[in-house]
N, C-alpha and C positions, 0 to 999 in steps of 0.2 A: 472462328467457328465456321464461317462460310467456306473457307478453304478446306477444312476437314470434311465438311458435308459434300463438297464438290469432288474431293478425292474418293470418298466412299461411293458416290454415284458412278463415277468413272470406273472404279474397280468392279462394281456390280455389273455394269454394262459390258466390260471386258470379259468377265467370267461367263456371262450369258452368251456372248458372241463366240467365245472359245468352245463352250459346251456344244453349241450348234454347228461349229465349223468342222467337226471331225468328219472326214470324208470316208465313204465306203472303201476307198483305196488305201486308207491308213491301217486297215485291219490285217492281221495275220492270224493264222490258225495252224493246226496240225492235221495232216492227212491221216487216214485210218492206219497208215503204215508208220506214223510218227514223224514224217518229214514236214518241215516248215513250208507253209503255203501262203504267199503274199497276195492279197487281193489287188495290189498294184499292177500285177501282170494282166489284169482283166480290163485295163483301160481300153476304151473303144469297143468293148463287147457288151451286148445285152446279157444279163445274168439272171437266171431263175434259181432261187435258193429254195430248197425243199427240205423240211425236216422229215426224215424217213425212219421206218422200222420194219424189219422183215417179218415180224409176227403179227402185224396189224392187219385188220380186215381189208385195208386199202392197199396192202402190199402188191397186189397185181398191177398197181399203177406204175411200178418199176418198168414194166414192158413198154408202156406208152411214153414214159419219160425218156427211155432209151431210144425209142423210135423218133421222138421229137428231136433229141440230141443228134441222132444220125442224120436227120433231114436238114437241120439248120446250123450245125456246128461250123460248116464251111462259110457261113455268112455272119461271122462275128457274133455268135451266140454260144452261151455256156450254161450248163446246168451244174449246180453244186449240191450234193446231198449231205445233210448233217444228221447222222443217226441220233435218235433221242428215245429214251424210254420213259419220258415224263407222263405219258398217257396210258402206259401199260407196264405196270411194275413187274409183271412176269415176263417181260420181253427179253429178247436176246441179249447176251453179253457182247462185249467188243469182239471176242473171238468167234462168236456164233453168227456173225453177219454173213449169211450165205448169198452174197451179192452175185456170185457167179451163176446161181440158179436163175437169175434174171438177165444174164449177159450184160451187166452194167459196165460201161466203159467211161462214163462221165465221172469226174472226181468225187470221191466220198471222203469226208473229213472224219475226224475223231468224234466220238459220241459227246454230245453237249446237252446242257439243260437249256430248254427253250422257254421255260416259265419258272417262276419262283425266285427264291432268294439267291440261288446260284446260277441264274441265267447267264449265258455266255455273253461277252461284250458285243459280238455281232448281232445276236438276237435282241439285246437291249436297243441297239441302233435301229434294227428292223421294226421293232414294236412300239417305240416311244417317239411321239411327235417332237418332243423337245430335243431329240437327238437327230432324227432323220429329216426334220423340218417340214414334214407333210402330214402325217397321220399317225394316231395311235392305232395299233393293229395287233392286239394280243393274239397269241397262238391258241387256237381252239382244239387242235388235234394234230396227229401226224399227217403228213402230206399237205400241209398248208404251203402255199406257193407265194413267194415274194419276188416281184419283178424290179430289177435295178437296170436303169437305162445305160446307154453307152458312155454317158458322162458321169456315172457313179451316183446318180440321183435315184431316190426311192420313187418307183413309178406305179406301184399297185400291189394288191394282195388278192389272192383267191382262196376260198375256203378249202379244207381238206378233200371234200367229195368232188370238187371240180377236177375233171380230167386234164391231162397235159394238152390235149388238142382242143381245149376250150377256145371259142372264137375270140375272147378277150386276149388270150396269150398269142394266138396266131396273128391277130391284127397288130399287136404290139411288136412282135418279132419282125413282121413284114413292113412296118412303118419306117420309112427312111428319114424321118425328120430329125 
């Protein structure tokens, strides 16, 4: 009986560790053009993940995100946009993402769910402490910003209304630790 109990405890610990051991770099997704995009290629870079929507009142943030990307992409910094219509059911379709209106050159992925039952795996990891190991951080609206450090660790989150040139983001990008 003790052996069975010990095996069950060991199995539970193993499952818990494996659930928490999924790395940011283990994820893949599709670009807006349908190409596979592996997060493994981001090793050594700080990554800002933003759920975006062209018809949202915060859509003008695209310009600041692009400016931030232009300014820091040469210093191992990346921005990745994930279109989501979870907060505006009348929002654009996949083919209506007029990203060129904002001269966006940072990678834009396929449209995903960032909340609810169909939440994408990367957003599960970003929003659940049991997966990212740091904090529960539910998405509260489009243009919420998640910071991933150069080691693939969850480093912080900023609410949708916070602009790209927020001091917290700038300090994080410029920190060389």
